N, C-alpha and C positions, 0 to 999 in steps of 0.2 A: 707740150702736154699732155697734144692730142696725139702723139705719134706713138703707134703701136706695133708692136711684133705680129710675126704671124699668128703667134699663140694666144692674141690678143690680150698680152699683157703691156702695162707702161715702157716703151722704149728705156727710156731715163732710168737707170740702177736704183736709186735711190728713190724715186716716186713708185716704183717696181717695187722694194721692199717695204715699204710704207701702206702701199694698198695690201699686197700679202698680208701686211698683220692689221687687216679692217678699215686701215683711212680712205677718208674721202676727200677728193680736191673739192677746195672752197673757193681759192681764186687764185692767179696771177697777181706778182708785184713785178709790172716789168721792169723797175729801176728801182729795187730793194736798197741798192748799196750803188755808190758812184766815188768814183778813183781817180783822180786826176793829179798829174804831173808834166814837167820837160820831154820833150822828144830825147833828150837824154836818158833821164832817168827811166824814160820807158825803156828804153835800148838796156840800161842797165839792169834792169828788173826783169825782161824778159828774154834777155841774150839775142834779140834780132836787131837786126839792122833795119832800119826804117827811114827807108830814102826818099820817100816820098808821103805825101798827104794821102787820108783815106781810110777804110777799114783794113784792119789786120787780124788775122786768126792767130791768136797768143795760146803758148801753153796750159792746157788745163783751162781755157777760158770759158764759161759758159755762154760769152758773149764775144762780137767781137772790139779790139782797139780801137779807137778812132782819132786818128792824130793830124793836125795841123801845122805843117811845117811852117808857114809863114808866120803865124802865131805862137810858136813853139811850145805847142801843148796838146798833151794827150788826153782823152777822157774814156774809162771804161764805167759804164754799168751793166750791173750784176740782177741779172731777175732771180726772181722768188717764187716762190710756191708754196700757198696757204693750206695746208690739210688737216681733217680732222679724225682723230681715233675714235671710236664707240668704245 
């Protein structure tokens, strides 16, 4: 939320769009959505091989996918930013 481009506008294109329309940032919701699945499901959904436990960058993700091979589980928590338009 605080990352800015050289011109002072928000780095994130959606935040930048809403700020351009007059919105202000109210708060962040770091875990707005949580999605879980098996490692095999995540490999199918992302098209990636996930051979090790840990954090993985996934296509179009706003956050990393965290996998645990021993538990055969993956979890992705997507953040959200609340903004108010005047």
